C-alpha positions in Angstrom: 0.1 0.1 -0.3 1.4 3.4 -0.7 1.6 6.0 1.6 -1.3 8.5 -0.1 -3.0 4.9 0.4 -2.9 4.6 3.6 -3.6 7.9 4.8 -6.5 7.8 3.5 -7.8 4.0 4.9 -6.4 6.3 8.4 -8.2 9.7 7.9 -11.5 7.5 7.2 -11.0 5.0 10.0 -10.9 8.7 12.0 -12.9 10.5 10.2 -15.7 6.8 11.5 -14.3 7.2 14.8 -14.9 11.2 14.6 -18.5 10.2 13.8 -19.1 7.3 16.1 -18.3 9.5 19.0 -20.2 11.9 18.4 -23.6 9.6 17.8 -22.5 8.5 21.0 -20.3 5.8 21.2 -18.0 5.6 25.1 -14.8 5.1 23.8 -13.7 4.0 20.3 -9.8 3.1 18.5 -7.6 3.9 15.4 -5.2 2.3 13.9 -2.3 5.0 14.3 1.1 4.0 11.5 3.5 3.0 13.8 2.5 3.7 17.1 -1.1 0.6 16.8 -4.2 1.2 18.1 -5.3 4.5 20.3 -8.5 4.2 22.0 -10.6 7.8 22.5 -13.1 8.8 24.3 -15.5 11.8 24.1 -13.6 13.7 26.3 -10.6 13.3 23.5 -12.7 14.1 20.5 -10.4 17.4 19.8 -7.6 14.9 20.0 -9.6 12.8 17.0 -10.1 16.3 15.6 -6.2 17.4 15.5 -5.7 13.7 14.7 -8.2 14.2 11.6 -6.9 17.7 10.5 -2.8 16.3 10.4 -4.2 13.1 8.5 -5.6 15.6 6.3 -2.3 18.0 5.7 0.1 15.3 5.5 -3.2 13.9 2.6 -2.8 17.6 0.9 1.3 17.4 0.7 0.9 14.1 -1.2 -1.5 15.0 -3.5 0.2 19.0 -4.0 -3.6 20.0 -3.0 -4.1 22.5 -0.8 -7.1 22.7 1.9 -9.0 26.0 1.5 -9.7 27.5 4.7 -11.9 30.2 5.5 -10.6 33.5 7.1 -11.8 35.9 9.5 -10.7 39.4 9.6 -12.4 41.2 12.6 -13.0 45.4 12.6 
């Protein structure tokens, strides 16, 4: 499996885990490359979102695309 395929698979797993947390699952597990399995609970949802953002960033680097961001301007 290529690096991009691995990252996409991990992203799908992380997004599914986040969804399960948000709909009430108490804990979920995600396979993390080189580390093994990591479990997240409701209180760890922010960490899981960070992991999802990291995977999206790595995929963007591998594919040469950038995720568009909203820039807020306050006056």
